[in-house]
C-alpha positions in Angstrom: 138.7 115.3 67.5 138.1 112.5 70.1 139.9 109.3 70.7 139.1 106.4 68.5 136.6 104.0 69.9 138.0 100.4 70.4 135.8 97.4 70.3 136.5 94.0 71.9 137.1 91.0 69.7 133.9 89.4 71.1 131.8 92.5 70.2 133.2 92.3 66.6 132.4 88.6 66.3 128.8 89.1 67.6 128.3 92.0 65.2 129.4 89.8 62.3 127.2 86.9 63.5 124.2 89.4 63.6 125.0 90.4 60.0 124.8 86.8 58.9 121.3 86.3 60.2 118.6 86.0 57.6 116.9 89.3 56.7 119.5 91.4 58.4 121.6 93.9 56.5 124.9 95.3 57.3 123.4 98.8 57.3 120.8 97.7 59.9 123.5 96.2 62.2 125.8 99.2 61.7 122.9 101.5 62.8 122.0 99.4 65.8 125.6 99.3 67.0 126.7 102.8 66.1 129.4 101.7 63.7 129.9 102.3 60.0 129.2 99.7 57.4 132.8 100.2 56.2 133.9 99.1 59.7 131.8 96.0 59.5 133.4 95.2 56.1 136.9 95.6 57.6 136.0 93.2 60.4 134.6 90.7 57.9 137.7 91.0 55.7 139.9 90.4 58.8 138.0 87.2 59.6 138.2 86.1 55.9 141.9 86.7 55.8 143.0 85.4 59.2 140.2 83.1 60.3 137.8 83.8 63.2 140.2 82.8 66.0 143.1 85.0 64.8 141.2 87.9 63.2 141.3 90.2 66.2 144.5 89.7 68.2 144.2 93.0 70.0 147.0 95.1 71.5 147.8 96.2 74.9 149.3 94.8 78.1 150.8 91.6 76.7 152.6 93.6 73.9 153.7 96.3 76.3 155.1 93.7 78.7 157.0 92.1 75.8 158.5 95.4 74.7 159.6 96.2 78.3 161.2 92.7 78.6 163.0 93.2 75.3 164.3 96.6 76.3 165.6 95.2 79.6 167.3 92.3 77.7 168.8 94.7 75.2 170.2 96.9 78.0 171.8 93.9 79.7 173.4 92.6 76.5 174.7 96.1 75.7 176.3 96.4 79.1 177.9 92.9 78.8 179.2 93.8 75.3 180.7 97.1 76.6 182.3 95.3 79.6 183.9 92.7 77.3 185.3 95.5 75.0 186.9 97.2 78.0 188.3 93.9 79.2 189.8 93.2 75.8 191.4 96.6 75.7 192.8 96.1 79.3 194.3 92.7 78.5 195.7 93.9 75.2 197.6 96.7 77.1 198.8 94.2 79.7 200.2 91.8 77.1 202.5 94.5 75.5 
């Protein structure tokens, strides 16, 4: 089985605009573009639910960058916490 094909947000918007033209059916557009009518319905549902601007947020580099940044931040905070625990133990021993 091959990888899933990914379509850009602009491709999806243009496909939906084409579906809305007079005399054009979803089946015709699906055949022209090589996608299923079910896929067109999913895209239309996304636009209905989220609005055209937010319907296809996409994934990729921006999300990966954020995950990497959060992992770095977590590592730093964990190291700081561990250091403070050690310091608290050290000073607790010294005060006895």
